[in-house]
N, C-alpha and C positions, 0 to 999 in steps of 0.2 A: 918805713919810718916817714918817708916823704908824704905818703898817702895819709898817714895819721895826722900830719901837720895840716894837710888840706881839709880833713874832716873838722879839726878844731877851728881852723880859719873860717870855714863855711858856716858852722853851727854857732860860733861865738862872735862872729864879726859884727861890730857895731855898724849900723847903717847910717851913713851920712845923710843929714837932712831930716831925719825922723825925730820927733819929740821924744824925750826920755821916758815920758809916761805912757807912750803908745806900746802896747804889747806886740811882740813879734811872733805870736802864735795865736791860733784860733782853737778853742775847745769845741769839739763836736762829739757828743756821746762820750765814749771811753777814750777817744783819740785826741791827742794834741797834734796840731798841724803847724809846724814851724815854717816860716817863710822869710825870704830876704831877696833883694835884687841889688846888684852892685856892678861897678865897672870892672871889666875883665882884667884891667891893668893891675888890680889889687892882688892878683894871683902871681906867685913867683913864676918866672919864665920856665924853669925846669919842671915844676909841677904841672904847668899848663901843657907842656910837651907830652909828659907821661899820660895825662888824662885827655889828650886831644882837644884842648880848649884853645880857641883862637883869641889871642889878646890883641888889643888895638883901640885906637880912638873910635868912639862911637859903638863899641862892642860891649854888651853887658851879659850878665849871667843871672838867672833867677834860680833860687835854690828852695826846694820843698823837702821837708822831712816829716814823716808820719810816725807817731809813737803811741803805743798803749802804755808801755813801761819806759820810764826815763832812760835814755842812752841805748835803747834797743829799738832798732828800726822795724817798722811794720811794712811788709810788702803792699804795694798799692799801684793802681793805674792812675797816672796823673796826666791831665790834658789841660790846655789853656790857650789863651790869646792875650796879647798885649796891645793896648790902644793908645795912640797919642791924643793930644787935645783936639785934633781935627777928625778924630774917630777913624783914622787909618789904622788898620790892624795887621798884626803879624801872628801867625800860628806859633805856638811854643811846642817844640819837640823835645820831650824829656828823655834823658838817659839815666838809668839807675847806676849808682856807684855804691858798691858794697865793700866795706872794710871791717873785718871782724864782726862786731854786733851793730855797727853803724850802717845805716842804709839811707841814702838821700838821692834826690832826683835833681838833675841840672838841665837847664835849657838855655841856649844862647838867644840873644835878641840884639837888634840894632837900635840906636837912638841918636838924636841930634842933641847938641849942647843945650842945656837947660830945658830939656824935654820933660814935660809933666806926664807921666805914664800911668795908665790904669791896667792892672793885671787881673784877669778873670781866670780863676783856677778851679778845676773840678777834680776832686779826690775821691777815688773809689777804692777803699781798702779791700785787699784780696782775702776776704774772710768768708767767702762762700755765699754772701748775700748780693746777688747781681743787681738788685734795685737800690742798694744803699749807695748814695752819693752825696757829697757835700760840696756845694759851690760857694765860693767867697771871692771878694775883690779886695785888693789893696792898691794904694797909690804910692808913687815914688817920683821925685824930681831927680833926673840924672844929669850929670855934668861930665864933659870931657876933661881929662887930666891936662 
């Protein structure tokens, strides 16, 4: 039950600082790629422990979900980097979380207060096409709580 709450939180969480008209997914062929980045303190402490998520000031989570059919996760290989305004980068190491039909990928990152970050994400759906990849960027201003 706690994991289901985490899925709902991660997939439906409004992202602070984004305009309401901005889409939180990218359409690429048959795939919808949902994305968000948020402060790890938004996650309930008990859920964080269960999923080995480190909460704290300056700790964020990026969430990616790939779907062909709504509410059914598509296996994929997700890689990426996050850059601050000075172009300092951190690699993103994604971990797959599967709960029933939901499948999403989480990666931790660190940030300074009021950091304006650019996330560069590569998605390769595991559909047997090794050359199929979709690269996209999104930006987010992060704040300490």
